[in-house]
VOMARMI-76597 format. One line per 8 residues: number of its first residue (from 1); their letters; for each residue x, y, z of N, C-alpha, C. Coordinates in nm, 3 decimals, padded with zeros to 5 digits, m for minus. Example, Ala and Ser with C-alpha at 12.3 -4.5 7.8 and 13.67 -1.06 7.14 Angstrom:
# residues 2
1) AS) 01.319:m00.569:00.780:01.230:m00.450:00.780:01.320:m00.330:00.780 ~ 01.285:m00.225:00.708:01.367:m00.106:00.714:01.290:00.003:00.787
# end
This chain:
# residues 243
1) XXXXXXXX) m03.570:m03.462:00.885:m03.457:m03.492:00.971:m03.328:m03.488:00.889 ~ m03.217:m03.452:00.953:m03.092:m03.426:00.882:m03.013:m03.554:00.860 ~ m03.051:m03.630:00.753:m02.982:m03.755:00.726:m02.913:m03.758:00.591 ~ m02.943:m03.664:00.503:m02.888:m03.667:00.368:m02.737:m03.659:00.368 ~ m02.675:m03.717:00.264:m02.530:m03.721:00.255:m02.470:m03.584:00.228 ~ m02.553:m03.486:00.190:m02.503:m03.350:00.175:m02.504:m03.274:00.308 ~ m02.553:m03.338:00.414:m02.556:m03.278:00.547:m02.424:m03.309:00.616 ~ m02.364:m03.212:00.686:m02.237:m03.238:00.756:m02.247:m03.358:00.849
9) XXXXXXXX) m02.134:m03.430:00.862:m02.132:m03.555:00.938:m02.177:m03.535:01.082 ~ m02.137:m03.422:01.145:m02.173:m03.404:01.285:m02.324:m03.386:01.302 ~ m02.389:m03.322:01.204:m02.535:m03.306:01.211:m02.606:m03.438:01.185 ~ m02.554:m03.519:01.094:m02.613:m03.651:01.071:m02.600:m03.736:01.196 ~ m02.483:m03.731:01.259:m02.460:m03.810:01.380:m02.556:m03.768:01.490 ~ m02.576:m03.637:01.506:m02.667:m03.586:01.607:m02.811:m03.629:01.579 ~ m02.850:m03.627:01.451:m02.986:m03.666:01.414:m03.009:m03.814:01.442 ~ m02.911:m03.897:01.411:m02.923:m04.041:01.437:m02.932:m04.066:01.587
17) XXXXXXXX) m02.850:m03.995:01.666:m02.857:m04.009:01.812:m02.996:m03.974:01.862 ~ m03.060:m03.873:01.801:m03.195:m03.835:01.840:m03.295:m03.947:01.813 ~ m03.281:m04.012:01.699:m03.369:m04.125:01.667:m03.358:m04.233:01.774 ~ m03.237:m04.272:01.807:m03.219:m04.382:01.901:m03.255:m04.342:02.044 ~ m03.247:m04.215:02.075:m03.296:m04.169:02.205:m03.447:m04.189:02.215 ~ m03.517:m04.157:02.108:m03.663:m04.168:02.111:m03.712:m04.313:02.110 ~ m03.638:m04.403:02.045:m03.686:m04.541:02.035:m03.627:m04.632:02.143 ~ m03.539:m04.578:02.229:m03.464:m04.662:02.323:m03.552:m04.752:02.407
25) XXXXXXXX) m03.662:m04.698:02.460:m03.745:m04.775:02.553:m03.803:m04.903:02.494 ~ m03.837:m04.900:02.365:m03.895:m05.018:02.302:m03.804:m05.086:02.203 ~ m03.677:m05.047:02.202:m03.585:m05.094:02.098:m03.566:m05.245:02.102 ~ m03.540:m05.302:02.218:m03.514:m05.446:02.225:m03.637:m05.525:02.183 ~ m03.752:m05.485:02.234:m03.875:m05.558:02.202:m03.902:m05.556:02.052 ~ m03.890:m05.437:01.990:m03.922:m05.428:01.848:m03.818:m05.499:01.762 ~ m03.692:m05.498:01.806:m03.590:m05.574:01.734:m03.627:m05.722:01.726 ~ m03.675:m05.777:01.838:m03.713:m05.918:01.838:m03.830:m05.941:01.741
33) XXXXXXXX) m03.924:m05.848:01.740:m04.041:m05.862:01.652:m03.998:m05.852:01.505 ~ m03.920:m05.749:01.473:m03.884:m05.725:01.333:m03.797:m05.835:01.276 ~ m03.716:m05.899:01.362:m03.627:m06.006:01.314:m03.683:m06.144:01.340 ~ m03.806:m06.152:01.391:m03.868:m06.280:01.430:m03.784:m06.351:01.535 ~ m03.715:m06.272:01.618:m03.630:m06.329:01.722:m03.496:m06.379:01.674 ~ m03.467:m06.364:01.545:m03.344:m06.420:01.489:m03.221:m06.338:01.523 ~ m03.239:m06.212:01.565:m03.121:m06.130:01.593:m03.037:m06.189:01.706 ~ m03.101:m06.259:01.800:m03.027:m06.325:01.908:m02.939:m06.435:01.851
41) XXXXXXXX) m02.996:m06.518:01.763:m02.920:m06.627:01.701:m02.810:m06.573:01.611 ~ m02.836:m06.462:01.543:m02.733:m06.404:01.456:m02.610:m06.364:01.536 ~ m02.631:m06.301:01.650:m02.517:m06.261:01.732:m02.437:m06.382:01.781 ~ m02.509:m06.482:01.825:m02.441:m06.602:01.874:m02.364:m06.671:01.762 ~ m02.423:m06.678:01.643:m02.356:m06.740:01.530:m02.231:m06.662:01.491 ~ m02.241:m06.531:01.494:m02.126:m06.448:01.459:m02.011:m06.470:01.558 ~ m02.043:m06.481:01.687:m01.940:m06.503:01.788:m01.879:m06.643:01.774 ~ m01.959:m06.741:01.736:m01.907:m06.874:01.712:m01.806:m06.872:01.597
49) XXXXXXXX) m01.836:m06.796:01.493:m01.744:m06.785:01.379:m01.617:m06.709:01.419 ~ m01.632:m06.609:01.505:m01.514:m06.538:01.555:m01.424:m06.633:01.633 ~ m01.484:m06.715:01.718:m01.406:m06.810:01.798:m01.327:m06.905:01.709 ~ m01.391:m06.955:01.603:m01.321:m07.046:01.512:m01.211:m06.973:01.436 ~ m01.237:m06.849:01.396:m01.138:m06.772:01.321:m01.014:m06.743:01.405 ~ m01.036:m06.717:01.534:m00.925:m06.682:01.623:m00.856:m06.805:01.681 ~ m00.919:m06.921:01.669:m00.865:m07.039:01.733:m00.878:m07.033:01.884 ~ m00.978:m06.964:01.931:m01.000:m06.945:02.075:m01.067:m06.811:02.099
57) XXXXXXXX) m01.072:m06.769:02.223:m01.141:m06.645:02.256:m01.048:m06.525:02.258 ~ m01.090:m06.411:02.203:m01.012:m06.288:02.213:m01.011:m06.236:02.357 ~ m00.903:m06.169:02.394:m00.892:m06.118:02.531:m00.961:m05.984:02.552 ~ m00.944:m05.893:02.457:m01.004:m05.761:02.466:m01.096:m05.736:02.349 ~ m01.222:m05.701:02.378:m01.324:m05.686:02.275:m01.388:m05.548:02.286 ~ m01.405:m05.481:02.171:m01.479:m05.356:02.164:m01.606:m05.379:02.085 ~ m01.719:m05.337:02.142:m01.848:m05.346:02.074:m01.889:m05.206:02.029 ~ m01.880:m05.181:01.898:m01.917:m05.052:01.841:m02.069:m05.041:01.831
65) XXXXXXXX) m02.122:m04.921:01.854:m02.268:m04.899:01.851:m02.336:m05.004:01.938 ~ m02.287:m05.016:02.060:m02.333:m05.124:02.149:m02.480:m05.112:02.185 ~ m02.538:m04.991:02.180:m02.680:m04.975:02.207:m02.716:m05.022:02.347 ~ m02.806:m05.120:02.354:m02.847:m05.173:02.484:m02.763:m05.294:02.525 ~ m02.648:m05.312:02.461:m02.541:m05.405:02.504:m02.569:m05.552:02.478 ~ m02.660:m05.585:02.387:m02.688:m05.725:02.360:m02.563:m05.800:02.313 ~ m02.489:m05.741:02.217:m02.372:m05.809:02.162:m02.262:m05.818:02.267 ~ m02.243:m05.712:02.344:m02.142:m05.712:02.449:m02.169:m05.821:02.553
73) XXXXXXXX) m02.295:m05.836:02.592:m02.331:m05.937:02.690:m02.309:m06.078:02.635 ~ m02.351:m06.101:02.510:m02.330:m06.232:02.448:m02.180:m06.264:02.439 ~ m02.099:m06.163:02.405:m01.954:m06.185:02.393:m01.894:m06.221:02.528 ~ m01.934:m06.152:02.634:m01.880:m06.180:02.767:m01.922:m06.319:02.814 ~ m02.042:m06.360:02.780:m02.088:m06.494:02.819:m02.013:m06.603:02.744 ~ m01.981:m06.577:02.618:m01.914:m06.680:02.537:m01.765:m06.689:02.570 ~ m01.702:m06.572:02.586:m01.557:m06.568:02.608:m01.532:m06.528:02.754 ~ m01.518:m06.626:02.839:m01.519:m06.602:02.984:m01.396:m06.524:03.032
81) XXXXXXXX) m01.288:m06.527:02.955:m01.167:m06.456:02.998:m01.158:m06.316:02.937 ~ m01.255:m06.278:02.856:m01.247:m06.151:02.783:m01.298:m06.035:02.868 ~ m01.238:m05.919:02.845:m01.295:m05.794:02.895:m01.359:m05.724:02.776 ~ m01.478:m05.670:02.795:m01.557:m05.614:02.685:m01.587:m05.468:02.713 ~ m01.562:m05.385:02.614:m01.596:m05.243:02.619:m01.701:m05.214:02.514 ~ m01.808:m05.146:02.552:m01.910:m05.105:02.457:m01.912:m04.953:02.445 ~ m01.929:m04.905:02.322:m01.933:m04.760:02.301:m02.051:m04.725:02.212 ~ m02.119:m04.615:02.245:m02.238:m04.575:02.172:m02.259:m04.426:02.187
89) XXXXXXXX) m02.328:m04.368:02.091:m02.358:m04.224:02.094:m02.468:m04.186:02.192 ~ m02.555:m04.281:02.227:m02.684:m04.247:02.285:m02.692:m04.284:02.433 ~ m02.689:m04.186:02.523:m02.697:m04.215:02.667:m02.820:m04.296:02.707 ~ m02.934:m04.271:02.641:m03.056:m04.345:02.677:m03.041:m04.494:02.650 ~ m02.975:m04.530:02.541:m02.950:m04.671:02.511:m02.850:m04.730:02.610 ~ m02.746:m04.653:02.641:m02.644:m04.701:02.734:m02.701:m04.723:02.874 ~ m02.793:m04.638:02.916:m02.855:m04.655:03.048:m02.927:m04.791:03.056 ~ m02.999:m04.826:02.951:m03.066:m04.956:02.947:m02.961:m05.067:02.945
97) XXXXXXXX) m02.856:m05.048:02.865:m02.751:m05.148:02.857:m02.684:m05.173:02.991 ~ m02.658:m05.067:03.067:m02.593:m05.085:03.199:m02.682:m05.164:03.294 ~ m02.811:m05.140:03.287:m02.901:m05.219:03.373:m02.899:m05.366:03.332 ~ m02.895:m05.393:03.203:m02.891:m05.532:03.157:m02.760:m05.599:03.195 ~ m02.650:m05.526:03.184:m02.519:m05.579:03.223:m02.519:m05.614:03.373 ~ m02.572:m05.523:03.454:m02.579:m05.548:03.599:m02.667:m05.668:03.629 ~ m02.782:m05.677:03.563:m02.873:m05.790:03.586:m02.808:m05.922:03.547 ~ m02.718:m05.918:03.447:m02.649:m06.040:03.402:m02.529:m06.074:03.490
105) XXXXXXXX) m02.499:m05.987:03.587:m02.384:m06.010:03.674:m02.251:m05.991:03.605 ~ m02.247:m05.903:03.505:m02.127:m05.887:03.424:m02.065:m05.748:03.435 ~ m02.102:m05.672:03.536:m02.050:m05.536:03.549:m01.899:m05.533:03.567 ~ m01.841:m05.639:03.620:m01.696:m05.643:03.638:m01.619:m05.669:03.511 ~ m01.688:m05.716:03.405:m01.619:m05.750:03.281:m01.664:m05.668:03.161 ~ m01.774:m05.595:03.175:m01.824:m05.512:03.065:m01.832:m05.368:03.111 ~ m01.770:m05.278:03.036:m01.784:m05.135:03.063:m01.845:m05.068:02.941 ~ m01.937:m04.977:02.964:m02.006:m04.906:02.857:m01.977:m04.757:02.867
113) XXXXXXXX) m01.953:m04.693:02.753:m01.923:m04.551:02.755:m01.976:m04.483:02.630 ~ m01.998:m04.353:02.643:m02.048:m04.274:02.531:m01.932:m04.234:02.441 ~ m01.955:m04.238:02.310:m01.851:m04.198:02.218:m01.891:m04.224:02.074 ~ m01.812:m04.169:01.981:m01.840:m04.177:01.838:m01.750:m04.280:01.772 ~ m01.806:m04.355:01.679:m01.728:m04.455:01.605:m01.627:m04.391:01.511 ~ m01.643:m04.264:01.479:m01.550:m04.197:01.389:m01.432:m04.133:01.463 ~ m01.433:m04.137:01.597:m01.322:m04.082:01.677:m01.315:m04.161:01.807 ~ m01.267:m04.284:01.799:m01.266:m04.372:01.915:m01.161:m04.328:02.017
121) XXXXXXXX) m01.196:m04.325:02.145:m01.105:m04.276:02.249:m01.012:m04.385:02.302 ~ m00.949:m04.459:02.209:m00.860:m04.568:02.248:m00.731:m04.559:02.166 ~ m00.624:m04.612:02.223:m00.497:m04.612:02.155:m00.490:m04.716:02.044 ~ m00.388:m04.706:01.961:m00.369:m04.802:01.853:m00.346:m04.941:01.909 ~ m00.399:m05.040:01.837:m00.380:m05.182:01.870:m00.422:m05.214:02.014 ~ m00.539:m05.164:02.052:m00.588:m05.183:02.189:m00.674:m05.307:02.208 ~ m00.729:m05.363:02.099:m00.827:m05.471:02.110:m00.794:m05.587:02.017 ~ m00.832:m05.707:02.062:m00.816:m05.827:01.980:m00.931:m05.843:01.881
129) XXXXXXXX) m01.047:m05.790:01.914:m01.163:m05.803:01.827:m01.252:m05.680:01.842 ~ m01.314:m05.642:01.732:m01.415:m05.535:01.731:m01.543:m05.594:01.675 ~ m01.653:m05.572:01.746:m01.785:m05.618:01.703:m01.869:m05.498:01.663 ~ m01.961:m05.520:01.570:m02.057:m05.414:01.537:m02.181:m05.478:01.477 ~ m02.291:m05.470:01.549:m02.418:m05.525:01.501:m02.512:m05.411:01.463 ~ m02.542:m05.400:01.336:m02.642:m05.307:01.284:m02.608:m05.162:01.318 ~ m02.480:m05.130:01.307:m02.435:m04.995:01.339:m02.375:m04.921:01.221 ~ m02.304:m04.990:01.134:m02.227:m04.920:01.032:m02.315:m04.836:00.940
137) XXXXXXXX) m02.435:m04.884:00.909:m02.518:m04.806:00.816:m02.567:m04.676:00.879 ~ m02.556:m04.664:01.012:m02.597:m04.541:01.081:m02.481:m04.444:01.104 ~ m02.358:m04.490:01.078:m02.244:m04.401:01.099:m02.239:m04.297:00.988 ~ m02.207:m04.171:01.021:m02.208:m04.066:00.919:m02.097:m04.080:00.816 ~ m01.991:m04.153:00.849:m01.878:m04.169:00.759:m01.826:m04.311:00.774 ~ m01.873:m04.403:00.687:m01.836:m04.543:00.700:m01.686:m04.564:00.683 ~ m01.620:m04.505:00.581:m01.475:m04.526:00.570:m01.398:m04.479:00.693 ~ m01.439:m04.366:00.752:m01.370:m04.317:00.872:m01.391:m04.412:00.990
145) XXXXXXXX) m01.511:m04.467:01.002:m01.538:m04.562:01.111:m01.460:m04.691:01.091 ~ m01.450:m04.737:00.967:m01.369:m04.854:00.938:m01.223:m04.830:00.971 ~ m01.174:m04.712:00.935:m01.034:m04.679:00.965:m01.007:m04.676:01.114 ~ m01.103:m04.625:01.192:m01.088:m04.624:01.337:m01.089:m04.766:01.393 ~ m01.177:m04.850:01.341:m01.179:m04.989:01.386:m01.047:m05.058:01.356 ~ m00.991:m05.033:01.238:m00.862:m05.092:01.201:m00.750:m05.038:01.290 ~ m00.757:m04.911:01.323:m00.652:m04.849:01.404:m00.643:m04.912:01.542 ~ m00.756:m04.939:01.603:m00.752:m04.988:01.741:m00.744:m05.141:01.750
153) XXXXXXXX) m00.750:m05.209:01.634:m00.732:m05.354:01.632:m00.583:m05.389:01.633 ~ m00.549:m05.493:01.708:m00.414:m05.547:01.701:m00.395:m05.620:01.568 ~ m00.270:m05.630:01.522:m00.242:m05.703:01.399:m00.295:m05.845:01.412 ~ m00.366:m05.889:01.311:m00.428:m06.021:01.314:m00.562:m06.025:01.384 ~ m00.605:m05.913:01.442:m00.735:m05.907:01.508:m00.850:m05.907:01.408 ~ m00.969:m05.934:01.458:m01.086:m05.946:01.370:m01.191:m05.839:01.397 ~ m01.252:m05.795:01.288:m01.371:m05.711:01.291:m01.488:m05.798:01.251 ~ m01.590:m05.806:01.337:m01.709:m05.886:01.312:m01.826:m05.791:01.291
161) XXXXXXXX) m01.888:m05.801:01.174:m01.996:m05.709:01.138:m02.122:m05.787:01.106 ~ m02.230:m05.753:01.175:m02.365:m05.795:01.137:m02.435:m05.671:01.084 ~ m02.493:m05.681:00.965:m02.554:m05.561:00.908:m02.655:m05.595:00.801 ~ m02.756:m05.508:00.791:m02.847:m05.509:00.678:m02.790:m05.414:00.573 ~ m02.700:m05.464:00.491:m02.647:m05.382:00.384:m02.753:m05.369:00.273 ~ m02.730:m05.275:00.183:m02.823:m05.258:00.072:m02.827:m05.387:m00.011 ~ m02.945:m05.447:m00.025:m02.953:m05.574:m00.099:m02.919:m05.555:m00.246 ~ m02.855:m05.655:m00.305:m02.828:m05.650:m00.449:m02.955:m05.671:m00.528
169) XXXXXXXX) m03.050:m05.743:m00.470:m03.177:m05.771:m00.537:m03.279:m05.663:m00.502 ~ m03.336:m05.599:m00.603:m03.440:m05.498:m00.581:m03.562:m05.560:m00.514 ~ m03.591:m05.685:m00.550:m03.708:m05.753:m00.492:m03.687:m05.775:m00.342 ~ m03.568:m05.819:m00.305:m03.539:m05.839:m00.163:m03.543:m05.706:m00.088 ~ m03.492:m05.601:m00.150:m03.496:m05.469:m00.087:m03.638:m05.423:m00.063 ~ m03.725:m05.444:m00.162:m03.865:m05.403:m00.148:m03.936:m05.486:m00.041 ~ m03.905:m05.616:m00.036:m03.966:m05.702:00.067:m03.922:m05.658:00.206 ~ m03.791:m05.632:00.223:m03.740:m05.591:00.354:m03.804:m05.461:00.400
177) XXXXXXXX) m03.813:m05.363:00.308:m03.873:m05.234:00.342:m04.020:m05.250:00.380 ~ m04.093:m05.332:00.304:m04.234:m05.353:00.333:m04.256:m05.422:00.466 ~ m04.171:m05.521:00.495:m04.179:m05.593:00.623:m04.159:m05.496:00.740 ~ m04.054:m05.415:00.733:m04.025:m05.322:00.841:m04.135:m05.217:00.854 ~ m04.188:m05.170:00.742:m04.293:m05.068:00.745:m04.418:m05.121:00.815 ~ m04.460:m05.241:00.778:m04.583:m05.296:00.834:m04.571:m05.324:00.983 ~ m04.461:m05.389:01.022:m04.449:m05.428:01.162:m04.422:m05.309:01.253 ~ m04.342:m05.212:01.206:m04.317:m05.096:01.292:m04.445:m05.014:01.309
185) XXXXXXXX) m04.525:m05.003:01.203:m04.652:m04.930:01.215:m04.748:m05.001:01.311 ~ m04.743:m05.134:01.312:m04.833:m05.212:01.396:m04.790:m05.210:01.542 ~ m04.660:m05.228:01.567:m04.613:m05.247:01.704:m04.549:m05.123:01.766 ~ m04.516:m05.023:01.683:m04.455:m04.901:01.738:m04.509:m04.778:01.667 ~ m04.641:m04.757:01.670:m04.699:m04.645:01.594:m04.650:m04.509:01.641 ~ m04.614:m04.494:01.770:m04.573:m04.363:01.821:m04.435:m04.322:01.770 ~ m04.355:m04.419:01.729:m04.222:m04.386:01.676:m04.207:m04.436:01.532 ~ m04.319:m04.444:01.461:m04.316:m04.495:01.324:m04.225:m04.412:01.234
193) XXXXXXXX) m04.223:m04.279:01.255:m04.136:m04.194:01.172:m03.989:m04.227:01.195 ~ m03.953:m04.257:01.319:m03.814:m04.293:01.347:m03.778:m04.427:01.284 ~ m03.869:m04.521:01.287:m03.842:m04.649:01.223:m03.845:m04.637:01.071 ~ m03.911:m04.534:01.020:m03.901:m04.507:00.876:m03.758:m04.473:00.839 ~ m03.689:m04.399:00.927:m03.546:m04.373:00.902:m03.467:m04.503:00.902 ~ m03.490:m04.588:01.002:m03.415:m04.713:01.011:m03.438:m04.798:00.887 ~ m03.560:m04.796:00.835:m03.592:m04.869:00.713:m03.518:m04.810:00.593 ~ m03.522:m04.678:00.580:m03.458:m04.615:00.465:m03.306:m04.625:00.472
201) XXXXXXXX) m03.252:m04.640:00.593:m03.107:m04.648:00.606:m03.052:m04.772:00.537 ~ m03.132:m04.877:00.525:m03.087:m04.997:00.454:m03.073:m04.968:00.305 ~ m03.172:m04.899:00.249:m03.165:m04.866:00.107:m03.055:m04.767:00.075 ~ m03.021:m04.682:00.172:m02.925:m04.575:00.146:m02.781:m04.610:00.180 ~ m02.758:m04.726:00.241:m02.621:m04.760:00.278:m02.552:m04.832:00.162 ~ m02.429:m04.876:00.185:m02.354:m04.947:00.082:m02.396:m05.093:00.077 ~ m02.354:m05.162:m00.028:m02.373:m05.306:m00.035:m02.262:m05.375:00.044 ~ m02.280:m05.503:00.074:m02.175:m05.578:00.144:m02.047:m05.579:00.062
209) XXXXXXXX) m02.059:m05.589:m00.069:m01.941:m05.592:m00.155:m01.866:m05.459:m00.151 ~ m01.939:m05.350:m00.149:m01.875:m05.218:m00.139:m01.808:m05.202:m00.003 ~ m01.870:m05.253:00.102:m01.812:m05.244:00.235:m01.681:m05.322:00.241 ~ m01.680:m05.442:00.186:m01.558:m05.524:00.185:m01.447:m05.454:00.107 ~ m01.483:m05.389:m00.004:m01.383:m05.316:m00.083:m01.325:m05.199:m00.004 ~ m01.408:m05.126:00.068:m01.359:m05.016:00.152:m01.265:m05.069:00.260 ~ m01.304:m05.181:00.321:m01.223:m05.239:00.427:m01.087:m05.283:00.374 ~ m01.086:m05.340:00.254:m00.961:m05.388:00.196:m00.861:m05.274:00.178
217) XXXXXXXX) m00.911:m05.156:00.144:m00.823:m05.042:00.120:m00.748:m04.997:00.244 ~ m00.800:m05.030:00.363:m00.733:m04.988:00.486:m00.673:m05.107:00.562 ~ m00.658:m05.219:00.491:m00.586:m05.332:00.549:m00.670:m05.432:00.625 ~ m00.801:m05.436:00.597:m00.889:m05.536:00.658:m00.934:m05.632:00.549 ~ m00.892:m05.756:00.560:m00.923:m05.854:00.456:m01.039:m05.942:00.500 ~ m01.137:m05.959:00.411:m01.254:m06.041:00.443:m01.215:m06.188:00.445 ~ m01.239:m06.254:00.558:m01.214:m06.397:00.571:m01.341:m06.477:00.546 ~ m01.454:m06.417:00.576:m01.579:m06.491:00.569:m01.694:m06.395:00.543
225) XXXXXXXX) m01.786:m06.435:00.458:m01.907:m06.357:00.433:m02.023:m06.455:00.420 ~ m02.126:m06.432:00.500:m02.244:m06.518:00.496:m02.369:m06.431:00.502 ~ m02.476:m06.486:00.453:m02.607:m06.421:00.463:m02.693:m06.503:00.558 ~ m02.736:m06.438:00.668:m02.832:m06.500:00.760:m02.970:m06.450:00.719 ~ m03.061:m06.539:00.690:m03.194:m06.497:00.649:m03.265:m06.429:00.766 ~ m03.346:m06.323:00.740:m03.368:m06.262:00.610:m03.273:m06.143:00.586 ~ m03.178:m06.162:00.498:m03.096:m06.054:00.442:m02.996:m05.989:00.537 ~ m02.960:m06.056:00.645:m02.858:m06.004:00.736:m02.722:m06.060:00.696
233) XXXXXXXX) m02.626:m05.972:00.668:m02.492:m06.016:00.632:m02.405:m06.029:00.756 ~ m02.323:m06.135:00.758:m02.223:m06.154:00.862:m02.086:m06.153:00.795 ~ m02.002:m06.058:00.834:m01.868:m06.045:00.777:m01.766:m06.063:00.888 ~ m01.662:m06.141:00.860:m01.546:m06.152:00.948:m01.426:m06.098:00.869 ~ m01.366:m05.992:00.918:m01.253:m05.929:00.850:m01.131:m05.932:00.942 ~ m01.014:m05.960:00.885:m00.892:m05.971:00.963:m00.799:m05.856:00.931 ~ m00.742:m05.797:01.036:m00.643:m05.691:01.016:m00.512:m05.755:00.972 ~ m00.464:m05.714:00.857:m00.345:m05.774:00.801:m00.225:m05.747:00.892
241) XXX) m00.142:m05.847:00.911:m00.027:m05.836:00.999:m00.014:m05.959:01.082 ~ 00.092:m05.972:01.156:00.116:m06.090:01.239:00.028:m06.085:01.364 ~ m00.008:m06.203:01.413:m00.084:m06.212:01.538:00.005:m06.169:01.655
# end
């Protein structure tokens, strides 16, 4: 599959979209299994930290790589006055997300659309907050995606990132890879090759420290960095400028 860094960005993006198209039907279930159900708590904790950082709820929220809309739905439930937009490359994931949004009674406040994180179809300073759960390591060009997130954030707005960045500890990296390999083979044997990509994407992405350094170069300053076990980083970054 075309994932190597010597492969053009558009081909990498297309290959990643293919992976998520194939795993869409079982994605939510396997996420709960692989994270021991902690991914739900991680999203809620991240939104709680966003609320404290902002001193209240943001009005306009963009969820990057929204997938099946878990983060978008949690954000709409927490921030009752917010309008939430989710964007993702994969129509199959978005179809599931739209059904979940409708079932939650949130179709009037959440809109989902297809699009790329490296070329967001929004004007400058359009959102108070940008969310991204487990998406950045799949983007073909992380600095370009960060720059787009910064562009559409209002001054003083926050970028909230949940991600499995490359662990600094080789032992932790080996444990994470082994955990994902065993459980995906057990619970999703038909798409084991696709989950092999998701596993390798952790080893091949940047570290949290490298991500923060890239963000700093484009005017996003890290306000908070935490590790949610096992090995999930939560970053809150603020766009420099007045609120």
